[in-house]
All heavy atoms as a GROMACS GRO file, in nm:
protein
  628
    1MET      N    1  11.335   9.677  10.032
    1MET     CA    2  11.292   9.608  10.154
    1MET      C    3  11.176   9.514  10.123
    1MET      O    4  11.077   9.559  10.064
    1MET     CB    5  11.254   9.711  10.260
    1MET     CG    6  11.213   9.656  10.395
    1MET     SD    7  11.175   9.784  10.518
    1MET     CE    8  11.308   9.756  10.631
    2ASP      N    9  11.187   9.394  10.159
    2ASP     CA   10  11.086   9.291  10.137
    2ASP      C   11  10.958   9.325  10.220
    2ASP      O   12  10.968   9.379  10.329
    2ASP     CB   13  11.142   9.154  10.182
    2ASP     CG   14  11.046   9.040  10.165
    2ASP    OD1   15  11.047   8.978  10.057
    2ASP    OD2   16  10.972   9.015  10.260
    3LEU      N   17  10.841   9.295  10.167
    3LEU     CA   18  10.718   9.326  10.236
    3LEU      C   19  10.711   9.258  10.372
    3LEU      O   20  10.655   9.316  10.466
    3LEU     CB   21  10.598   9.285  10.150
    3LEU     CG   22  10.459   9.330  10.200
    3LEU    CD1   23  10.455   9.481  10.223
    3LEU    CD2   24  10.353   9.286  10.105
    4ARG      N   25  10.767   9.137  10.386
    4ARG     CA   26  10.766   9.074  10.518
    4ARG      C   27  10.846   9.156  10.615
    4ARG      O   28  10.810   9.166  10.733
    4ARG     CB   29  10.826   8.934  10.506
    4ARG     CG   30  10.731   8.828  10.454
    4ARG     CD   31  10.792   8.694  10.455
    4ARG     NE   32  10.910   8.698  10.365
    4ARG     CZ   33  10.979   8.592  10.331
    4ARG    NH1   34  10.952   8.475  10.378
    4ARG    NH2   35  11.082   8.602  10.249
    5GLU      N   36  10.960   9.213  10.572
    5GLU     CA   37  11.043   9.297  10.657
    5GLU      C   38  10.971   9.421  10.700
    5GLU      O   39  10.978   9.465  10.814
    5GLU     CB   40  11.173   9.335  10.590
    5GLU     CG   41  11.265   9.214  10.565
    5GLU     CD   42  11.383   9.257  10.484
    5GLU    OE1   43  11.443   9.365  10.512
    5GLU    OE2   44  11.422   9.184  10.394
    6VAL      N   45  10.900   9.485  10.607
    6VAL     CA   46  10.821   9.605  10.634
    6VAL      C   47  10.716   9.572  10.740
    6VAL      O   48  10.700   9.643  10.840
    6VAL     CB   49  10.757   9.662  10.506
    6VAL    CG1   50  10.658   9.776  10.537
    6VAL    CG2   51  10.865   9.707  10.407
    7PHE      N   52  10.644   9.466  10.716
    7PHE     CA   53  10.539   9.423  10.811
    7PHE      C   54  10.601   9.393  10.945
    7PHE      O   55  10.546   9.438  11.047
    7PHE     CB   56  10.468   9.298  10.754
    7PHE     CG   57  10.358   9.246  10.843
    7PHE    CD1   58  10.233   9.310  10.840
    7PHE    CD2   59  10.379   9.142  10.930
    7PHE    CE1   60  10.132   9.260  10.921
    7PHE    CE2   61  10.278   9.095  11.012
    7PHE     CZ   62  10.155   9.155  11.010
    8ALA      N   63  10.709   9.320  10.950
    8ALA     CA   64  10.774   9.286  11.079
    8ALA      C   65  10.817   9.407  11.155
    8ALA      O   66  10.791   9.420  11.275
    8ALA     CB   67  10.895   9.195  11.051
    9THR      N   68  10.877   9.504  11.085
    9THR     CA   69  10.926   9.626  11.148
    9THR      C   70  10.808   9.708  11.203
    9THR      O   71  10.812   9.753  11.317
    9THR     CB   72  11.005   9.712  11.047
    9THR    OG1   73  11.117   9.636  11.002
    9THR    CG2   74  11.050   9.842  11.105
   10ASN      N   75  10.703   9.722  11.122
   10ASN     CA   76  10.586   9.795  11.169
   10ASN      C   77  10.514   9.727  11.284
   10ASN      O   78  10.474   9.793  11.378
   10ASN     CB   79  10.492   9.820  11.053
   10ASN     CG   80  10.543   9.922  10.956
   10ASN    OD1   81  10.617  10.009  10.990
   10ASN    ND2   82  10.502   9.912  10.829
   11LEU      N   83  10.503   9.597  11.277
   11LEU     CA   84  10.434   9.520  11.379
   11LEU      C   85  10.508   9.538  11.514
   11LEU      O   86  10.444   9.570  11.619
   11LEU     CB   87  10.428   9.372  11.344
   11LEU     CG   88  10.365   9.279  11.449
   11LEU    CD1   89  10.220   9.319  11.478
   11LEU    CD2   90  10.369   9.136  11.393
   12ARG      N   91  10.638   9.525  11.513
   12ARG     CA   92  10.718   9.542  11.632
   12ARG      C   93  10.709   9.685  11.686
   12ARG      O   94  10.686   9.705  11.806
   12ARG     CB   95  10.864   9.508  11.600
   12ARG     CG   96  10.945   9.456  11.711
   12ARG     CD   97  11.085   9.400  11.669
   12ARG     NE   98  11.142   9.449  11.546
   12ARG     CZ   99  11.144   9.385  11.428
   12ARG    NH1  100  11.090   9.265  11.418
   12ARG    NH2  101  11.198   9.438  11.322
   13ARG      N  102  10.723   9.785  11.596
   13ARG     CA  103  10.714   9.925  11.635
   13ARG      C  104  10.579   9.958  11.702
   13ARG      O  105  10.573  10.020  11.806
   13ARG     CB  106  10.738  10.013  11.513
   13ARG     CG  107  10.728  10.164  11.539
   13ARG     CD  108  10.752  10.243  11.414
   13ARG     NE  109  10.667  10.207  11.301
   13ARG     CZ  110  10.540  10.245  11.286
   13ARG    NH1  111  10.482  10.320  11.379
   13ARG    NH2  112  10.473  10.210  11.181
   14LEU      N  113  10.472   9.914  11.636
   14LEU     CA  114  10.335   9.943  11.686
   14LEU      C  115  10.306   9.869  11.819
   14LEU      O  116  10.245   9.923  11.908
   14LEU     CB  117  10.232   9.907  11.579
   14LEU     CG  118  10.237   9.997  11.458
   14LEU    CD1  119  10.150   9.935  11.344
   14LEU    CD2  120  10.186  10.140  11.492
   15ARG      N  121  10.358   9.747  11.829
   15ARG     CA  122  10.341   9.672  11.954
   15ARG      C  123  10.412   9.740  12.069
   15ARG      O  124  10.357   9.760  12.175
   15ARG     CB  125  10.395   9.530  11.938
   15ARG     CG  126  10.379   9.447  12.067
   15ARG     CD  127  10.425   9.304  12.048
   15ARG     NE  128  10.562   9.287  12.009
   15ARG     CZ  129  10.667   9.298  12.093
   15ARG    NH1  130  10.647   9.328  12.221
   15ARG    NH2  131  10.789   9.280  12.048
   16HIS      N  132  10.535   9.786  12.044
   16HIS     CA  133  10.609   9.858  12.147
   16HIS      C  134  10.542   9.990  12.185
   16HIS      O  135  10.535  10.025  12.302
   16HIS     CB  136  10.752   9.885  12.104
   16HIS     CG  137  10.841   9.765  12.106
   16HIS    ND1  138  10.889   9.712  12.223
   16HIS    CD2  139  10.889   9.687  12.004
   16HIS    CE1  140  10.964   9.604  12.195
   16HIS    NE2  141  10.964   9.588  12.064
   17ALA      N  142  10.487  10.059  12.083
   17ALA     CA  143  10.423  10.190  12.106
   17ALA      C  144  10.296  10.170  12.196
   17ALA      O  145  10.263  10.260  12.272
   17ALA     CB  146  10.383  10.253  11.973
   18LYS      N  147  10.231  10.055  12.183
   18LYS     CA  148  10.114  10.026  12.268
   18LYS      C  149  10.153   9.969  12.401
   18LYS      O  150  10.071   9.952  12.489
   18LYS     CB  151  10.025   9.925  12.201
   18LYS     CG  152   9.936   9.972  12.089
   18LYS     CD  153   9.833  10.069  12.137
   18LYS     CE  154   9.708   9.990  12.176
   18LYS     NZ  155   9.595  10.081  12.208
   19GLY      N  156  10.282   9.942  12.420
   19GLY     CA  157  10.329   9.886  12.549
   19GLY      C  158  10.284   9.743  12.570
   19GLY      O  159  10.268   9.698  12.685
   20LEU      N  160  10.269   9.667  12.462
   20LEU     CA  161  10.228   9.529  12.468
   20LEU      C  162  10.346   9.432  12.457
   20LEU      O  163  10.432   9.457  12.377
   20LEU     CB  164  10.125   9.497  12.360
   20LEU     CG  165   9.992   9.568  12.365
   20LEU    CD1  166   9.913   9.541  12.239
   20LEU    CD2  167   9.911   9.522  12.486
   21SER      N  168  10.344   9.327  12.533
   21SER     CA  169  10.440   9.219  12.513
   21SER      C  170  10.390   9.131  12.399
   21SER      O  171  10.276   9.140  12.356
   21SER     CB  172  10.451   9.132  12.639
   21SER     OG  173  10.331   9.059  12.660
   22GLN      N  174  10.480   9.047  12.347
   22GLN     CA  175  10.436   8.953  12.242
   22GLN      C  176  10.324   8.862  12.296
   22GLN      O  177  10.226   8.835  12.226
   22GLN     CB  178  10.551   8.867  12.196
   22GLN     CG  179  10.645   8.935  12.103
   22GLN     CD  180  10.747   8.844  12.045
   22GLN    OE1  181  10.776   8.737  12.096
   22GLN    NE2  182  10.814   8.885  11.939
   23ASP      N  183  10.338   8.821  12.422
   23ASP     CA  184  10.232   8.735  12.483
   23ASP      C  185  10.097   8.809  12.484
   23ASP      O  186   9.995   8.749  12.450
   23ASP     CB  187  10.268   8.694  12.626
   23ASP     CG  188  10.376   8.588  12.631
   23ASP    OD1  189  10.381   8.504  12.539
   23ASP    OD2  190  10.456   8.588  12.729
   24ASP      N  191  10.100   8.935  12.524
   24ASP     CA  192   9.971   9.009  12.534
   24ASP      C  193   9.908   9.029  12.398
   24ASP      O  194   9.788   9.005  12.381
   24ASP     CB  195   9.997   9.147  12.597
   24ASP     CG  196  10.035   9.140  12.744
   24ASP    OD1  197  10.005   9.039  12.808
   24ASP    OD2  198  10.101   9.238  12.790
   25LEU      N  199   9.990   9.067  12.302
   25LEU     CA  200   9.937   9.089  12.165
   25LEU      C  201   9.884   8.960  12.106
   25LEU      O  202   9.774   8.954  12.047
   25LEU     CB  203  10.040   9.150  12.070
   25LEU     CG  204   9.998   9.176  11.931
   25LEU    CD1  205   9.872   9.263  11.920
   25LEU    CD2  206  10.112   9.237  11.849
   26ALA      N  207   9.962   8.851  12.125
   26ALA     CA  208   9.920   8.721  12.070
   26ALA      C  209   9.789   8.678  12.132
   26ALA      O  210   9.698   8.633  12.060
   26ALA     CB  211  10.028   8.619  12.095
   27TYR      N  212   9.772   8.693  12.261
   27TYR     CA  213   9.652   8.655  12.333
   27TYR      C  214   9.530   8.736  12.281
   27TYR      O  215   9.429   8.680  12.244
   27TYR     CB  216   9.668   8.675  12.482
   27TYR     CG  217   9.542   8.641  12.559
   27TYR    CD1  218   9.505   8.512  12.588
   27TYR    CD2  219   9.457   8.745  12.603
   27TYR    CE1  220   9.390   8.480  12.657
   27TYR    CE2  221   9.338   8.713  12.670
   27TYR     CZ  222   9.308   8.582  12.699
   27TYR     OH  223   9.196   8.554  12.764
   28GLU      N  224   9.548   8.866  12.272
   28GLU     CA  225   9.437   8.953  12.228
   28GLU      C  226   9.400   8.928  12.082
   28GLU      O  227   9.283   8.938  12.044
   28GLU     CB  228   9.474   9.103  12.245
   28GLU     CG  229   9.490   9.143  12.393
   28GLU     CD  230   9.358   9.136  12.467
   28GLU    OE1  231   9.252   9.168  12.409
   28GLU    OE2  232   9.360   9.102  12.587
   29ALA      N  233   9.499   8.897  11.997
   29ALA     CA  234   9.473   8.873  11.854
   29ALA      C  235   9.436   8.728  11.827
   29ALA      O  236   9.411   8.692  11.711
   29ALA     CB  237   9.592   8.915  11.774
   30GLU      N  238   9.439   8.644  11.928
   30GLU     CA  239   9.408   8.501  11.917
   30GLU      C  240   9.498   8.430  11.820
   30GLU      O  241   9.455   8.356  11.733
   30GLU     CB  242   9.259   8.483  11.878
   30GLU     CG  243   9.161   8.545  11.980
   30GLU     CD  244   9.020   8.532  11.938
   30GLU    OE1  245   8.990   8.529  11.817
   30GLU    OE2  246   8.935   8.534  12.028
   31VAL      N  247   9.630   8.454  11.836
   31VAL     CA  248   9.731   8.378  11.764
   31VAL      C  249   9.834   8.332  11.860
   31VAL      O  250   9.839   8.381  11.975
   31VAL     CB  251   9.803   8.467  11.652
   31VAL    CG1  252   9.705   8.515  11.549
   31VAL    CG2  253   9.876   8.584  11.713
   32SER      N  254   9.915   8.236  11.827
   32SER     CA  255  10.018   8.185  11.919
   32SER      C  256  10.133   8.288  11.930
   32SER      O  257  10.162   8.359  11.833
   32SER     CB  258  10.066   8.050  11.877
   32SER     OG  259  10.153   8.058  11.768
   33ARG      N  260  10.199   8.289  12.047
   33ARG     CA  261  10.309   8.380  12.063
   33ARG      C  262  10.422   8.340  11.969
   33ARG      O  263  10.493   8.427  11.917
   33ARG     CB  264  10.357   8.377  12.210
   33ARG     CG  265  10.449   8.498  12.234
   33ARG     CD  266  10.565   8.474  12.329
   33ARG     NE  267  10.631   8.352  12.313
   33ARG     CZ  268  10.738   8.333  12.230
   33ARG    NH1  269  10.781   8.429  12.155
   33ARG    NH2  270  10.799   8.218  12.224
   34SER      N  271  10.443   8.213  11.947
   34SER     CA  272  10.554   8.171  11.860
   34SER      C  273  10.526   8.218  11.715
   34SER      O  274  10.617   8.255  11.644
   34SER     CB  275  10.574   8.019  11.864
   34SER     OG  276  10.461   7.948  11.821
   35TYR      N  277  10.400   8.213  11.672
   35TYR     CA  278  10.364   8.261  11.538
   35TYR      C  279  10.392   8.411  11.529
   35TYR      O  280  10.448   8.461  11.434
   35TYR     CB  281  10.219   8.229  11.504
   35TYR     CG  282  10.169   8.279  11.373
   35TYR    CD1  283  10.222   8.225  11.255
   35TYR    CD2  284  10.073   8.378  11.366
   35TYR    CE1  285  10.182   8.270  11.134
   35TYR    CE2  286  10.033   8.424  11.240
   35TYR     CZ  287  10.086   8.371  11.124
   35TYR     OH  288  10.044   8.420  11.003
   36LEU      N  289  10.349   8.482  11.633
   36LEU     CA  290  10.372   8.630  11.635
   36LEU      C  291  10.521   8.661  11.634
   36LEU      O  292  10.562   8.752  11.559
   36LEU     CB  293  10.305   8.691  11.762
   36LEU     CG  294  10.318   8.840  11.772
   36LEU    CD1  295  10.247   8.912  11.661
   36LEU    CD2  296  10.269   8.883  11.909
   37SER      N  297  10.597   8.584  11.706
   37SER     CA  298  10.742   8.603  11.706
   37SER      C  299  10.798   8.584  11.566
   37SER      O  300  10.883   8.662  11.518
   37SER     CB  301  10.809   8.503  11.799
   37SER     OG  302  10.945   8.512  11.794
   38GLN      N  303  10.754   8.483  11.495
   38GLN     CA  304  10.799   8.456  11.358
   38GLN      C  305  10.757   8.567  11.262
   38GLN      O  306  10.831   8.607  11.173
   38GLN     CB  307  10.745   8.325  11.307
   38GLN     CG  308  10.805   8.203  11.380
   38GLN     CD  309  10.956   8.191  11.366
   38GLN    OE1  310  11.011   8.208  11.259
   38GLN    NE2  311  11.022   8.172  11.477
   39LEU      N  312  10.639   8.625  11.283
   39LEU     CA  313  10.595   8.740  11.202
   39LEU      C  314  10.684   8.859  11.230
   39LEU      O  315  10.726   8.929  11.135
   39LEU     CB  316  10.449   8.776  11.236
   39LEU     CG  317  10.338   8.684  11.188
   39LEU    CD1  318  10.208   8.732  11.242
   39LEU    CD2  319  10.338   8.675  11.039
   40GLU      N  320  10.722   8.886  11.356
   40GLU     CA  321  10.809   8.995  11.388
   40GLU      C  322  10.950   8.976  11.336
   40GLU      O  323  11.024   9.074  11.324
   40GLU     CB  324  10.808   9.019  11.537
   40GLU     CG  325  10.683   9.088  11.586
   40GLU     CD  326  10.694   9.144  11.727
   40GLU    OE1  327  10.804   9.132  11.788
   40GLU    OE2  328  10.598   9.200  11.776
   41LYS      N  329  10.991   8.854  11.313
   41LYS     CA  330  11.122   8.827  11.258
   41LYS      C  331  11.120   8.834  11.106
   41LYS      O  332  11.224   8.828  11.040
   41LYS     CB  333  11.171   8.686  11.299
   41LYS     CG  334  11.209   8.675  11.443
   41LYS     CD  335  11.245   8.534  11.476
   41LYS     CE  336  11.265   8.511  11.623
   41LYS     NZ  337  11.289   8.371  11.653
   42GLY      N  338  11.002   8.839  11.045
   42GLY     CA  339  10.988   8.842  10.901
   42GLY      C  340  11.006   8.703  10.841
   42GLY      O  341  11.029   8.690  10.719
   43ALA      N  342  10.984   8.599  10.921
   43ALA     CA  343  10.999   8.462  10.873
   43ALA      C  344  10.876   8.411  10.800
   43ALA      O  345  10.884   8.324  10.713
   43ALA     CB  346  11.033   8.373  10.987
   44PHE      N  347  10.757   8.465  10.837
   44PHE     CA  348  10.631   8.420  10.776
   44PHE      C  349  10.559   8.536  10.715
   44PHE      O  350  10.573   8.653  10.757
   44PHE     CB  351  10.539   8.363  10.887
   44PHE     CG  352  10.582   8.234  10.951
   44PHE    CD1  353  10.531   8.202  11.074
   44PHE    CD2  354  10.671   8.150  10.893
   44PHE    CE1  355  10.569   8.081  11.134
   44PHE    CE2  356  10.712   8.035  10.955
   44PHE     CZ  357  10.660   8.002  11.075
   45TYR      N  358  10.474   8.503  10.617
   45TYR     CA  359  10.378   8.597  10.563
   45TYR      C  360  10.254   8.591  10.648
   45TYR      O  361  10.216   8.482  10.692
   45TYR     CB  362  10.343   8.566  10.419
   45TYR     CG  363  10.448   8.600  10.317
   45TYR    CD1  364  10.526   8.497  10.260
   45TYR    CD2  365  10.466   8.731  10.275
   45TYR    CE1  366  10.626   8.529  10.169
   45TYR    CE2  367  10.563   8.760  10.182
   45TYR     CZ  368  10.642   8.662  10.129
   45TYR     OH  369  10.739   8.693  10.039
   46ALA      N  370  10.184   8.703  10.665
   46ALA     CA  371  10.060   8.704  10.742
   46ALA      C  372   9.945   8.707  10.643
   46ALA      O  373   9.952   8.776  10.543
   46ALA     CB  374  10.053   8.827  10.834
   47SER      N  375   9.840   8.633  10.676
   47SER     CA  376   9.716   8.638  10.595
   47SER      C  377   9.647   8.773  10.622
   47SER      O  378   9.670   8.836  10.722
   47SER     CB  379   9.627   8.520  10.628
   47SER     OG  380   9.572   8.539  10.760
   48LEU      N  381   9.554   8.805  10.534
   48LEU     CA  382   9.476   8.927  10.557
   48LEU      C  383   9.395   8.918  10.687
   48LEU      O  384   9.378   9.016  10.756
   48LEU     CB  385   9.383   8.952  10.438
   48LEU     CG  386   9.453   8.991  10.308
   48LEU    CD1  387   9.355   9.003  10.195
   48LEU    CD2  388   9.533   9.123  10.326
   49LYS      N  389   9.350   8.796  10.718
   49LYS     CA  390   9.273   8.776  10.841
   49LYS      C  391   9.361   8.810  10.963
   49LYS      O  392   9.317   8.881  11.053
   49LYS     CB  393   9.225   8.632  10.849
   49LYS     CG  394   9.146   8.603  10.970
   49LYS     CD  395   9.097   8.457  10.968
   49LYS     CE  396   9.015   8.422  11.089
   49LYS     NZ  397   8.967   8.285  11.084
   50ILE      N  398   9.487   8.768  10.965
   50ILE     CA  399   9.576   8.794  11.073
   50ILE      C  400   9.614   8.941  11.078
   50ILE      O  401   9.617   9.003  11.185
   50ILE     CB  402   9.705   8.704  11.062
   50ILE    CG1  403   9.670   8.561  11.069
   50ILE    CG2  404   9.807   8.748  11.164
   50ILE    CD1  405   9.604   8.516  11.203
   51VAL      N  406   9.635   9.003  10.961
   51VAL     CA  407   9.664   9.146  10.956
   51VAL      C  408   9.551   9.224  11.019
   51VAL      O  409   9.570   9.315  11.101
   51VAL     CB  410   9.690   9.193  10.814
   51VAL    CG1  411   9.695   9.346  10.808
   51VAL    CG2  412   9.814   9.131  10.754
   52GLY      N  413   9.428   9.185  10.988
   52GLY     CA  414   9.308   9.249  11.045
   52GLY      C  415   9.300   9.234  11.193
   52GLY      O  416   9.273   9.331  11.267
   53LYS      N  417   9.328   9.112  11.242
   53LYS     CA  418   9.322   9.090  11.390
   53LYS      C  419   9.428   9.171  11.463
   53LYS      O  420   9.402   9.232  11.566
   53LYS     CB  421   9.347   8.938  11.417
   53LYS     CG  422   9.232   8.851  11.391
   53LYS     CD  423   9.270   8.709  11.428
   53LYS     CE  424   9.152   8.617  11.430
   53LYS     NZ  425   9.185   8.484  11.493
   54LEU      N  426   9.550   9.172  11.410
   54LEU     CA  427   9.658   9.245  11.474
   54LEU      C  428   9.631   9.395  11.473
   54LEU      O  429   9.649   9.464  11.573
   54LEU     CB  430   9.790   9.215  11.404
   54LEU     CG  431   9.842   9.070  11.426
   54LEU    CD1  432   9.961   9.042  11.333
   54LEU    CD2  433   9.878   9.045  11.568
   55ALA      N  434   9.586   9.447  11.358
   55ALA     CA  435   9.552   9.589  11.346
   55ALA      C  436   9.444   9.629  11.447
   55ALA      O  437   9.450   9.735  11.508
   55ALA     CB  438   9.510   9.621  11.204
   56ALA      N  439   9.341   9.540  11.463
   56ALA     CA  440   9.233   9.575  11.555
   56ALA      C  441   9.288   9.586  11.698
   56ALA      O  442   9.251   9.678  11.771
   56ALA     CB  443   9.124   9.466  11.544
   57VAL      N  444   9.371   9.492  11.739
   57VAL     CA  445   9.426   9.496  11.874
   57VAL      C  446   9.517   9.618  11.892
   57VAL      O  447   9.512   9.682  11.997
   57VAL     CB  448   9.501   9.366  11.909
   57VAL    CG1  449   9.571   9.377  12.044
   57VAL    CG2  450   9.409   9.247  11.906
   58LEU      N  451   9.595   9.650  11.786
   58LEU     CA  452   9.685   9.766  11.794
   58LEU      C  453   9.616   9.899  11.771
   58LEU      O  454   9.676  10.003  11.784
   58LEU     CB  455   9.797   9.747  11.692
   58LEU     CG  456   9.893   9.627  11.720
   58LEU    CD1  457   9.979   9.599  11.595
   58LEU    CD2  458   9.976   9.654  11.842
   59GLU      N  459   9.486   9.891  11.734
   59GLU     CA  460   9.405  10.010  11.712
   59GLU      C  461   9.461  10.098  11.602
   59GLU      O  462   9.473  10.219  11.617
   59GLU     CB  463   9.385  10.090  11.842
   59GLU     CG  464   9.312  10.008  11.948
   59GLU     CD  465   9.296  10.079  12.080
   59GLU    OE1  466   9.386  10.158  12.117
   59GLU    OE2  467   9.194  10.056  12.148
   60VAL      N  468   9.495  10.033  11.491
   60VAL     CA  469   9.542  10.101  11.369
   60VAL      C  470   9.474  10.049  11.249
   60VAL      O  471   9.413   9.940  11.256
   60VAL     CB  472   9.696  10.090  11.353
   60VAL    CG1  473   9.775  10.151  11.469
   60VAL    CG2  474   9.740   9.944  11.331
   61GLU      N  475   9.478  10.120  11.141
   61GLU     CA  476   9.428  10.069  11.014
   61GLU      C  477   9.523   9.958  10.968
   61GLU      O  478   9.642   9.969  10.987
   61GLU     CB  479   9.420  10.183  10.912
   61GLU     CG  480   9.311  10.284  10.940
   61GLU     CD  481   9.170  10.229  10.939
   61GLU    OE1  482   9.145  10.144  10.849
   61GLU    OE2  483   9.096  10.263  11.024
   62PRO      N  484   9.471   9.853  10.907
   62PRO     CA  485   9.557   9.747  10.855
   62PRO      C  486   9.670   9.799  10.765
   62PRO      O  487   9.783   9.745  10.769
   62PRO     CB  488   9.463   9.655  10.780
   62PRO     CG  489   9.328   9.676  10.847
   62PRO     CD  490   9.326   9.822  10.884
   63ALA      N  491   9.645   9.903  10.691
   63ALA     CA  492   9.746   9.959  10.602
   63ALA      C  493   9.872  10.006  10.677
   63ALA      O  494   9.984  10.006  10.624
   63ALA     CB  495   9.692  10.075  10.520
   64GLU      N  496   9.858  10.042  10.804
   64GLU     CA  497   9.971  10.084  10.885
   64GLU      C  498  10.077   9.976  10.899
   64GLU      O  499  10.192  10.005  10.914
   64GLU     CB  500   9.926  10.134  11.021
   64GLU     CG  501   9.853  10.265  11.024
   64GLU     CD  502   9.943  10.380  10.975
   64GLU    OE1  503  10.056  10.392  11.023
   64GLU    OE2  504   9.895  10.457  10.890
   65LEU      N  505  10.032   9.852  10.890
   65LEU     CA  506  10.125   9.741  10.906
   65LEU      C  507  10.210   9.713  10.783
   65LEU      O  508  10.308   9.644  10.793
   65LEU     CB  509  10.046   9.614  10.948
   65LEU     CG  510   9.993   9.620  11.089
   65LEU    CD1  511   9.886   9.512  11.111
   65LEU    CD2  512  10.104   9.603  11.192
   66VAL      N  513  10.166   9.765  10.670
   66VAL     CA  514  10.244   9.742  10.544
   66VAL      C  515  10.299   9.866  10.486
   66VAL      O  516  10.354   9.865  10.373
   66VAL     CB  517  10.160   9.662  10.442
   66VAL    CG1  518  10.135   9.520  10.493
   66VAL    CG2  519  10.032   9.731  10.407
   67LYS      N  520  10.288   9.977  10.551
   67LYS     CA  521  10.340  10.103  10.503
   67LYS      C  522  10.492  10.106  10.516
   67LYS      O  523  10.550  10.064  10.616
   67LYS     CB  524  10.291  10.222  10.592
   67LYS     CG  525  10.178  10.296  10.534
   67LYS     CD  526  10.154  10.419  10.622
   67LYS     CE  527  10.028  10.483  10.581
   67LYS     NZ  528   9.995  10.591  10.671
   68LEU      N  529  10.557  10.155  10.410
   68LEU     CA  530  10.703  10.176  10.418
   68LEU      C  531  10.731  10.285  10.518
   68LEU      O  532  10.662  10.386  10.523
   68LEU     CB  533  10.760  10.216  10.280
   68LEU     CG  534  10.782  10.114  10.178
   68LEU    CD1  535  10.827  10.176  10.049
   68LEU    CD2  536  10.889  10.012  10.224
   69PRO      N  537  10.838  10.270  10.600
   69PRO     CA  538  10.876  10.376  10.692
   69PRO      C  539  10.912  10.501  10.610
   69PRO      O  540  10.959  10.487  10.499
   69PRO     CB  541  10.999  10.319  10.763
   69PRO     CG  542  10.992  10.173  10.744
   69PRO     CD  543  10.921  10.152  10.614
   70PRO      N  544  10.893  10.620  10.663
   70PRO     CA  545  10.915  10.744  10.590
   70PRO      C  546  11.050  10.753  10.518
   70PRO      O  547  11.061  10.786  10.403
   70PRO     CB  548  10.903  10.852  10.693
   70PRO     CG  549  10.812  10.796  10.796
   70PRO     CD  550  10.842  10.650  10.794
   71ALA      N  551  11.159  10.715  10.584
   71ALA     CA  552  11.291  10.722  10.525
   71ALA      C  553  11.302  10.623  10.403
   71ALA      O  554  11.359  10.654  10.301
   71ALA     CB  555  11.402  10.689  10.626
   72LYS      N  556  11.250  10.504  10.420
   72LYS     CA  557  11.250  10.405  10.312
   72LYS      C  558  11.165  10.449  10.196
   72LYS      O  559  11.196  10.426  10.080
   72LYS     CB  560  11.205  10.269  10.362
   72LYS     CG  561  11.279  10.219  10.483
   72LYS     CD  562  11.394  10.137  10.444
   72LYS     CE  563  11.454  10.077  10.568
   72LYS     NZ  564  11.592  10.054  10.562
   73LEU      N  565  11.051  10.514  10.227
   73LEU     CA  566  10.961  10.563  10.124
   73LEU      C  567  11.030  10.664  10.037
   73LEU      O  568  11.018  10.662   9.916
   73LEU     CB  569  10.835  10.620  10.188
   73LEU     CG  570  10.720  10.661  10.098
   73LEU    CD1  571  10.675  10.546  10.013
   73LEU    CD2  572  10.608  10.718  10.178
   74GLU      N  573  11.105  10.758  10.099
   74GLU     CA  574  11.175  10.859  10.021
   74GLU      C  575  11.277  10.796   9.926
   74GLU      O  576  11.289  10.837   9.814
   74GLU     CB  577  11.243  10.960  10.117
   74GLU     CG  578  11.149  11.058  10.179
   74GLU     CD  579  11.068  11.139  10.077
   74GLU    OE1  580  11.131  11.190   9.981
   74GLU    OE2  581  10.947  11.153  10.092
   75ARG      N  582  11.352  10.700   9.977
   75ARG     CA  583  11.453  10.632   9.892
   75ARG      C  584  11.387  10.558   9.780
   75ARG      O  585  11.434  10.557   9.665
   75ARG     CB  586  11.538  10.535   9.977
   75ARG     CG  587  11.648  10.614  10.047
   75ARG     CD  588  11.740  10.513  10.117
   75ARG     NE  589  11.707  10.531  10.263
   75ARG     CZ  590  11.710  10.440  10.353
   75ARG    NH1  591  11.743  10.317  10.324
   75ARG    NH2  592  11.679  10.466  10.477
   76ALA      N  593  11.274  10.497   9.808
   76ALA     CA  594  11.202  10.420   9.703
   76ALA      C  595  11.149  10.515   9.592
   76ALA      O  596  11.152  10.479   9.475
   76ALA     CB  597  11.087  10.343   9.764
   77LYS      N  598  11.105  10.634   9.630
   77LYS     CA  599  11.057  10.730   9.534
   77LYS      C  600  11.166  10.780   9.443
   77LYS      O  601  11.145  10.810   9.326
   77LYS     CB  602  10.991  10.849   9.605
   77LYS     CG  603  10.858  10.820   9.664
   77LYS     CD  604  10.800  10.945   9.729
   77LYS     CE  605  10.667  10.921   9.794
   77LYS     NZ  606  10.616  11.040   9.860
   78ARG      N  607  11.287  10.793   9.495
   78ARG     CA  608  11.402  10.843   9.416
   78ARG      C  609  11.447  10.744   9.310
   78ARG      O  610  11.510  10.781   9.214
   78ARG     CB  611  11.519  10.877   9.508
   78ARG     CG  612  11.496  11.001   9.585
   78ARG     CD  613  11.622  11.039   9.660
   78ARG     NE  614  11.582  11.072   9.796
   78ARG     CZ  615  11.646  11.046   9.905
   78ARG    NH1  616  11.757  10.975   9.899
   78ARG    NH2  617  11.599  11.078  10.020
   79ARG      N  618  11.416  10.620   9.324
   79ARG     CA  619  11.462  10.517   9.230
   79ARG      C  620  11.385  10.516   9.104
   79ARG      O  621  11.292  10.546   9.063
   79ARG     CB  622  11.457  10.377   9.290
   79ARG     CG  623  11.559  10.368   9.403
   79ARG     CD  624  11.552  10.230   9.462
   79ARG     NE  625  11.637  10.232   9.577
   79ARG     CZ  626  11.657  10.127   9.652
   79ARG    NH1  627  11.599  10.014   9.633
   79ARG    NH2  628  11.736  10.136   9.756
   0.00000   0.00000   0.00000
């Protein structure tokens, strides 16, 4: 799984868990909604600055946004 895909999946999952719309998260993180949408699609790489802003709004450590999901982590370890 590409790092952009991991980030996109985690970003979407964490945003939904907080009950935030893309508009709300984008506003709070001071990024455009279209940029956030592209991040959630895995179309763009996020800078460390953006990762930090999004993590702060989502109230998670930045590392949570790039962690492999548990099932993917197990498969990666077996290889």
